LOVEXNU-823138 format. One record per residue: x, y, z of N, C-alpha, C, O, CB in turn. Coordinates in pm, whole numbers, plus 50000, padded with zeros to 5 digits. Glycine has a CB too. Layout:
# LOVEXNU-823138
XYZXYZXYZXYZXYZ/...
This chain:
# LOVEXNU-823138
141990359874047143560357774092144010374674072143690380873971144620344573969/144800380774186145750392474220146830386274126147070374574094146210395174398/147390397874093148600398373989149410408874072149820418974014148180403873813/149680407074210150790412974254152310409174202152750398674157150690411074384/153040424274230154270420274161155280425374304154700432874382154560429673984/156390422274330157480426674440157560442174432157410448574328159070419874410/157720445874518157760462774519159220466774379159990458074339158390469774738/159240480774333160390480074283161710483174378161700485474499160270488174176/162590482774311163880481074362163750494574458163780496174580165180480274238/163600503074351163800520874462162990521574582163250529074675163140537274375/161690511074580160990518674713161450510974832161280513874950159220518574713/162120499674777162930487774834164250493674937164380492375059163600478174692/164930499074860166070508274920165360518974984165950522175088167140514574811/164280525974961164230538675062163460535875169163010543675253163660551475004/163340522575158162810514475274163180514575365162910520675468162740504675275/164130504575326165690503375424166420514275499167020514375606166840499475336/166150523475404167230537175444166050540675518165750550075444167980550275311/165090540775609164080549275642163880541975754163410546975856162910551775547/164380523875739163930519875865165530521775942165550522876064163130502775862/166840521975864167950525375946168240537375945169410540275921169000519375921/167130549675973167530559975968166520567576080166840570976193167610563975827/165420568976026164400576176100163940566576212164020569876330163200580876006/163510555776176162590545976262164140538576349164030531476449161350531976136/164790540276319166190540676405166660541976530167210535476619166770547976376/166190554476501166740568776582165740568276682165980569476802166740585176493/164190565876617162850568376667162580556776777162160561276883161740568276542/162680547876775162240533376802161280535676893160210530076871163300523176854/161410545077027160540543077176158940551377067157860545877044161510556777382/159440567277020158250571376967156920558276935155860555376991158780578876832/157720552476806157170543676721156420534576828155240530876822158270536476626/157420531676930156420518276992155610522477108155090514877190157340504477052/155570535677106154470545177207153110546177112151970545777158155170563977248/153480547676956152550549376912151830535476867150640534976834152810558476829/152440527876868151500516776869151460510676960151350498576944151570508776789/151530515277083150860505577226150150517677256149410513677345152050498277379/149890529177242149330536477306147590545677196146730553977229150780545777358/147910537277060147250544076971147380558676963148030565577041146080541076985/146720562576861146260571576768145450585476846144300583976888145290562676666/146150598176859145360609376951145280619176855145680630276890146100615277095/144880617876750145200633876655143890641976722142770637776747145000632476428/144340652276736143700663176757142800665976598141570665876596144850674976810/143570668076482142530673176391142780663176263143760656676227142710690776356/141530664876213141290655876077141590658975956140570656375891140100653176054/142790664975851143190669475780142730660675582143330651575526144540670175855/141450668775533141030665075417141760671475309141780683675287139740666975409/142490660375227143180669275136142690663375017141750655475014144760670075147/143430667974907143290660074743144590648074753145560648374829143710674474574/144160635774630145300629174605146440633274586147380626274624145200623574530/146700645974522147520651474424149160649674494149400654274606146970668374391/150410641174399151200640874496151980650774546152730650074644151800633274476/151680663974442152680675374512152260681974631152980691074674152960686774422/151070678474700150010679874821151010672674890151560662874840148290673274816/151350678175038152300669075154151730676475288152570680075372154370671175136/150730678175305150420683375438151170678475568151420688675634149080680775456/151520670175617152390668175675154210675375670155010677575762152130656775652/154280676475573155560685375559155060702075540155900710975556156510679575411/154000704675513153400721475496153300722675657153650733775696151520724575394/152920714275751153000722775868153720714975969153190712176077151620727275919/155080710675934155720701376035155500691276099156350688476184155950705176108/154550683776087153260670476193154330657176151154900652876050150800666576092/154220654276275155130640776332153570629676255152470633776220155510640076587/154250612276252153130605476277151990604776385152560610676477153540596576275/151280602876414150370603976488149580618576548148690618276634150880596876571/150090630876486149250642076478148130647676401147280655776440149840648576469/148250642676294146650645376199146170630576135146920622276084146920658376034/144780629576150144280615676093144240624875964143770636275960142670606476160/144790618175865144310626175713143940615775636144380604275639145510635175623/142550623275524142160619075407142180623375310141710634375281141400616675403/142880613775217143110617575092141770618774956140950609574952144170607475062/141690625874895140530621774764140720628974638141230640174637138920625374802/140330623174538140260637974414139610646174466138490644774516139530637074264/140370656874457139680672374469139160678274622138410687674648138230672174370/139820669774703139130674174870138050674374895137640681474986139270686074925/137140665974816135540669174838135060662874908135250650874888134680668574745/134350665975006133480655775147131450661375028131060671174966133830669775440/130730643975071130160644675026129040653675092129320662675172130170635074989/127660650475052126930653975154126460641175239126780630875180125830662175102/125820638875357125320631075429124510623075322123870629675240124650637375540/124490609275317123470602675258123900585075306124440575075259123440607075077/123310589375414123420571175527122070559775460121000555975507122740575475777/122830556975319121450549475217122480534875211122680529775101120950559875001/123040529275326123710515975335124780511375227125300500275228122660506275334/125090523575113126070519975016127350521775092127270521875215125990528474882/128790523575021129710523475056130620535675045131180538374939129980514475016/130820545975199131330559775142132770558075211132840552675321130340575375192/133730561875156134900559475171135060575775303135400574875421135810558074994/134740586775239135310598775322134080604175400134200612375491136010611375222/132690598075354132100594275507132610586475644132610588275766131080587175482/132910579275574133110566475701134400575975710133570584875690133290544775660/135370581375719136560583575745136310599375854136860600975963137450584275589/135690605775811134380617175851133740609175992133700611876112132860618575693/133530603875952132390594176118133430590576246133320592176367131550571976060/134540584676159135410576876233136250587876333136390586876455136390568076127/136720597776250137400609276311136720613376389137170614476503137770619076242/135440617076363134820628576491134080619576600133930624476712133470641476422/133540604876570132730599976698134100590976767134070589276889131040588576652/135110586076699135500576076715137250583076819137770578276920135450567376551/137610593376751138950598776747138860610676801139850616976837139560599476620/137640615176811137210629776869138110643476852138390649776954137080627977023/138430646876758138760653476660138630665776737137600665176804138010651176534/139220676376754138670689376767138950695876659138640707576679139060696476875/139430694376543139170697676426139320693576307140020683476295139450704776420/138790698976196138160694776052138710700175977138320711775970136860696876016/139650697475895140140709475776140440704975688141250695675679141190718275789/139610712475564139750711275451140670714675332140480724975267139020713775441/141310709175313142110719875207142730715275061143570706875030143420725475285/141820726174977142510727574856143870729274782144870725174841142110734074833/143980733574688145220733174641145040740774433144150738974349145770713374672/146370748974426146280753274259146430739374162146250727374184147740765074214/146760745374068146370734573978145510722173996146130712873944147390730273944/144790719574027144020703474082143400702773963142790712373916142780701974233/143520688773893143690682973800141840677073818141090677073720145170672973807/141380672573951140500672473980139240681773923138490679973827140820672474075/139320691774014138630703273968139010707373779138080708573700139200716274087/139690708073759139900709873597139110698573546138390703573460141560708873538/138930689173553138460676873484137020684373543136510689873445139090658273537/136260686673652134520690673668134460705773616133440712573599133830690073857/135840709373595135170721473496134750717573332133760718673261136410734473484/135780713673323135720705473123134580698173127133890698473025137180691573060/134040688973261132950682773276131860692973243131300690973136132890676773406/131480702873310130520711773328130450717373281129280720773266130320716473390/131540725773197131600731273081130990727172939130490734872857132700731973073/131150710672927130760706872809132210700172703132130694472594129980720772753/133270703072773134030699972734135050687472743136190686272701134210707772744/134290679472808134460664872876133320655972874132820651972979134790665873022/132740651772722131430642172778131550630772814130620624972870130450639772697/133100623172782133600609772875133370614073006132430606873040135270604872862/133610620773093133410622773235131860620473267131370613273355133900637673277/131210628773169129540621973192129080610873183128000609273240128660625673119/129680598573109129440587573132129040579173274129800580273371130310584273082/127960571573281127900569773399129050560573478129180561173600126700565573409/129970551073385131340545273430132270552073435133330545773440131800536173368/132390568373437133260571573521133150573573670132070576373723133620580373477/134080572273726133640568873882134710583673870134010592373922134130549573994/135930589573831136160604973831134870617673814134810628373874137130606573707/134120613073733132980619073666131900622473781131680633973820132390608773550/131170609373836130410609873920130900617474057130400626374127130050597573928/132020610374063132890618774205132210635874229131430641774303135030621174152/133220639074097132860655874058131720661674056131560673574027133170659873938/130580651474094129150654074081129180661974183128930673874171128110642974083/129350658674250129850667074413130120686074371129430694774425132000657874487/130820687974306131010699274331130380703474213130980713974193132290703074363/129470702174109128650707474041127870724774132127900736374090127620693574012/127520721374209127210736874314128020744374231127660751474137127810738174504/129460741674285130520752774300130480760974168130680772774138132060746574328/130170750274106130630752073910129570765373900130000776173858129930733373758/128020763873946127080770173921127280781573977126370789373946126070764873947/128280787574066128590797374137129750805874052129740818174049128960791974273/130690798373990131800803773927131610803173748132410805273657133110794773985/130790800973751130540798473589130320810473510130350808873388129270789773560/130060824473564129870833573493131350842073534131100854073531128390839773519/132310840373558133570848673590133960843873446133750833973376134680844573741/134740858073433135590861173271136820852773298137550853973396136150880473228/136920846073221138410839973152138240824373250137590825273354140310852773201/138860810073210138400801973152139920794873283139770782673295138180802772957/141070799873362141470800073422141400807873559142040805673662141990799373363/140450817573535139980826773662139170818873698139220816673819139370841173651/138070810873618136870799673659137980792073760138140796373874136060787773503/138720780473710139140770573753139890776573891139830769773993139920763073645/140460786973892141160789174050140180791774104140280788974224142260800274087/138670798074065137970800474181136980785874260136690784374378137000813174130/136650776274132136760764874186137540754074255137080743074283136530762374134/138660758074279139680751474324139050759674492139540754174590141450755074233/138420767274512138270777174637136650767374674136280762574781138140799674588/136110767074565134690764674577134540749574647133870744074734133960765874423/135690746174543135920723974600136180725474773135980715874847138180711974503/136620737674818136790738074981135590741175058135250734975158137820748875027/134780753774993133610757175091131900747275028130820751875065133420778475078/131940733374929131210729174912131450721275028130600719075114131010726374801/132510717475030132830702375142132640710775258132220703475348134680692575144/132740720875292132550726075443131030728675481130450729675589133370740675464/130570729175331129010729275341128300717875393127430717375480128450731075215/128940706975309128370690475321128850687375469128160679975540129190677575191/129760691675506130300687275625129290686175727128880677075799131330695575668/129010698675709127640705275819126420695875811125740694275912126950722575764/126080689175687124650683175671125010666575757124080659375795124100681875463/126400662975775126170653075881125930657576029126550666976080127290644575881/125010650176093124470653876216125130651776315124580654676421123450649376240/126470646276319127320639276464128260652276411129050654976502128190617576472/128420659976313129120671476262128150684476327128470693776400129220670776080/127200681576281126860700276347126700697676506126800706776588124910709776276/126450684976538125700686576671127200690276761127140696276868124660669976728/128330686476710129900689676803130460703176781131250708676858131270679176756/129930708976652129980725976604129310734476713129640742776797129060729376449/128290728776673127080736376799127340734776910126960744176980125640731876811/128030723976983128410721377131129820727577113130530726677213128380703977190/130310733077015131680739477062132720728977116133700730777189131410750277182/132220717277057133360708577079133810701876933133550690076906132950696977192/134450710076851134650705976692134380717576584133290720476534133560693676654/135590723476557135520737276455136010728976309136590718176310136890753076511/135690735276208135680731276040136500745676018136190756876059133770729275938/137760741075932138390747675889138650746075692138780735775626139400745675987/138640757875656139070755675475140170768475449140190780575472137350758275341/141230756075373142160759275354142530760175199142310749675139142770752575430/142980769275132143380764575014145260768975016145830776775093142280772474884/145800761674913147410763174907148060762674771148070751874712148090751874989/148550772574722149740775474614150650766974613151760768874662150470787374628/150350758474567151660749774537152990753974479154030747874503151310740474451/152930765274397153980773874287154580779974439155350773174506153100788474135/154220791074474154550797574568154610796474724155140804574799154050804574542/154030786174754154120784674898153330788074997153400784275114154970789174931/152050800274912151370802174983150280795375040149860785174987151230809174954/149620801475173148550789275235147380804275253147620815275304149260777275437/146130799075191144790808775243144100800875318144110788575306143750814875131/143280809075422141990803875493141480810375464141880821375426141720801675614/139540804075469138210808175419138180813575584138550808075687136930794775341/137410829775549137180836175688135750834875662135410837975548137820852475727/134430829275780133640832075718132720847175737131670850675683133110821175727/133450853375824132870867075889132890874475783132180884275760133660874576011/133890868675700134680880775551134130870675414134460873775299137270882075548/133660863875429133130853775348134260852875187134040851075068131300858675319/135060854575242136360852375189137710843975183137900837975289136620859275209/138890841475068139740835475175140820847675165140840856375077140360818175143/141710846275274142620855375352144330852875362144780849175471142040854775494/144880854175291146250846475323146950845575450146770853575542147200851375247/147660837075454147640835275641149500841875648150080842975757147360810375723/
């Protein structure tokens, strides 16, 4: 039996404010979105972190991005095992049904999920090693990235590098999906990696030719 309660008054007031202003001023646009369906050109995979606001970052309106958020913006490897895979389902829908032209993975600074992965892999968070830890098992996806940065001097530098590894591991795993790989090789889809610094608003993109992140 659920125990759902009414929304807090603050959220109710914000909704009414949006309905009376933004929605009222753009009724035809919202009606068009509802009737014609979504046709985004880009899928954006980002972190659940409340400080990461991808639509604001790119000045996007409703209908422009197909957005999937999870802990530490990770994409798992292709595993058609019959189990439930939310991120993989989102990728499949974006690529096969919506026919997006771009898939963007965006990491960010001060990522709590990445910090948890670093603590777990370095032996500082045994609770995340428990099978009952959803966060720990999800962050297992990033273990290969930790192996690549564990010899960097200094924990802050390691965590910063691991945030970027979360993007790279996800890009690598994306290419294990046959339908992603096929469309990339056919020139119908491109994949991109970004890292966003929350404190100063900086944005970096991964350049495969240079094997490094570069400021935009």
